[in-house]
N, C-alpha and C positions, 0 to 999 in steps of 0.2 A: 452763574458765578460759583455756586457750591460744586456743581458738576466739574467745571474746569479745575477748580482747586484740588479736588480729590483725585482727579485723573492725573494731573501733573505731579501731585504729591506721591502717587504710587510709583511712578517711574523716576522719582528724584533720587532714589538710592538703588543699590544693586539688588536689594531684597525683592522688589517687585518683579524684576527680570527673572530672578531665580525661581519664584513661585510659579510663574507661567511656564518657564522652561522645564521645570520638574513635571508639570502636568503633561506637557507635550511629549517629553521624553518617556514618561511611564507608558503612555498610550502607544507610542512608536515602538518601544521595546516589545510590548505584548503582541502587537499586530505584525511586526515585520522581522524581529530578531529572535526573541526567545521561542524555542520550539514548544509545541503544545497545541491544545484545542483552540487557543485564541489566535494563533499564527495564521495569517491569510494564505501563505503558501502551503502549510500543512493541512488546512481545511479542505483544499481541493475545489473550493467554490469562489467565484468572483463576488465576494460579499464583505461588507464591513459590519456585520452583525455584532462581532466581538466588541467593536468600538462602542456601540450603543448599549452593550451590557456593562462594560467597564466604566464608561464615563460617569454615570450617576454615582458610582461608588467613589470615584476619584474626586467628583464634585464635593463630596462630604468633607474633603480637606481643602480643596482649592477655594471654594466660596468663603468659608470661615476665615481662611488665611488672608483673603483679600479684604474682608469686611471687619475683621476684629479690631482694627485701629480706628474705625470711623468715629465712634463716640468715646471709646475707652481712652484713646489718646487725648481727646478734648478734655475729658474729666481729669486725667492724670496731670495734664499741663495747666489746668485751671482756665482753659479758654472757652469752655462750653457756655458759661454765663455771658461772655463777650459775644459769642456767636449768636446767642438768643436775643441780644439787644439790636442786632442788625435788622434793617427793614425788610425782613423775610418772614413768611409764615412758617410754622413748625413743619407743615407738610412740604413746603419748598425745600427746607433744610434736609429733612429725612429723604424726600423724593430725589433730591439732587445727589445725595450720597449713594442711595440705592441704584440710581441710574448709572452712575460712574462705575459701581461694582459690576453691574450687569454688562456694560460695554466691555469691561476688562475680561470678563469670562468669555464673551463672544470672541474677543481677540485671541484668547487661548484656544478657542475651538476652530479658528480659521484654517490651521494646517490640515484638518480633516477633509477640507475641500480638495486639497492636493492629493490626499490619499484616495479619495473617491475617483479623481481623474486617473490615478495610477491603476486602480482596480479596473476602471473602465477600459483602459488601454490593454491591460494584461489579459482581460477576459477573452475566451475563445468561443465564438467569434467576437471580435472587438465590439464593445458596447452591450454585451450580453449580461447586463446588470439590472437588478430590480431597483430602478431609480425611484419609483413611488415609495418603496419602503425606506430608502435612504433619506429622501427629503422629509418624509413623515417623521422619521426618527430624529432627524436634525432639528426640525421645528420643535419636536418634543423636548430636545435638550435645551432649546432657547427658553421655553416655558419653565422647565425644571430649574434652569439657572436663575430665572427671575424669582422663583419661590425660595431657593436656597439663599440668594442674596438678601431677600427681605428678612428671612430668618436670621441670617448673620448680622444684619443691621440691627435687628431687635436685640440679639445676644450682646452686641457691642454696647448697647445703651444700658445694659444691666450692671456693668462693672467698669471700674477704672483700670482693671488689670486685663491686658490683652490676651494673656494665656487663659484666664478664666472665661473671657468672652469667646475665645476660640473653642474651648471645650464645651461650653454651653450650647453654642451654635451647632457643633457636631452632633451632640446628643439629641437636641430637638429635631434636627434634620433627619437623623437616622430613625428616630421613633416615628416621625411622620411618613418617611419613605417606606420603611419595612416593618415597623412595629405593628400596625394594624393587620398586616398580612400574617405576621406570626401569631397574633391573637386569633385571627380568623381561622387559622389552621386547626385550632382547638375545637372548633364548632363545625357544623355542617348545615346544608340547606340555606334558608333565607338569612339566618344570622351571620353565617360565614360570608355570604355574598355582600351584605351591607357593611360588614366590618372591613372587607377588602376595598369597598368603594370609598371608604373614608381615607384610605391611604394614598399617598402620591404615586406609588409604583403601579397601581392598577390603572390609573389614568395615563401614566407615561407609556405603559405597554400598549394601551388602546391607541394612542397617537402613533406609536412606532409601527403599527400595522399598515400605515400609509393612509388611514382614513381620519380626516379631521372632524371630530364629533363636537358639536357645540357644548355638550355637557362637560367634556374634558376641558375645553377652553374656559368655560365659566368656573370650573373648579380651580384651575390654576390662577386665573385672574382674581377670584375671590380670596384665595389663600394668600396671594401676594399682597393684595390690598389690606387684608386683615392684619398681617404682620407690620405693614407700613403704619397702619392706624395705631396698633399697640405701641409702636416705637414713638410716635408723636405724643401719646399719652405718658409714656415713660419719661421722656425728656422734659415734659411739662412739670414733673415732680421736682 
């Protein structure tokens, strides 16, 4: 029920379409139109590596834009209390909203499959593409989206202002994605290694190599579940 409500609500006005269209357009421009190191034609290789470098950074804005209204809007309109009186557990409410956000991000990611097919056809000889790396990276983006959406859902539960919720989610996501790597660069040896392991980017890069490691999966699932749990505790207040 919550999933359907949030999914339909996102596309009930033009804002939802604009958010997804901007994400797809930004990726398409960098990959196919704008000259430079990210352009598929300029690179000289049948590869979509640029997509998997750019997408996590664009996610920093896409996911918070999708999730910022989840609880902030409920608070602002005074409907959160009404929602909590429904015969649903807090986990079902939070999980339903987060699942809707995750599916919306997946929809925004679907055009990348068309781009993969294009690169597959353009390659010489045709099909000369590292498919393992592509699918590994694509799966990595799915897990990354789940984490960002969970963070965005948590950010939305902290305020009744959607702009504040958006900024909070962007900051938390950035710190978890790249913050530990920045701090790790200040150290060396074991300390640097473990600091990088705490960050999202290290695990995303590991999956992007085309090897699905259980440690990376556990990390993404645990982080997603952790923010879902924090959100249930926040709305309980």
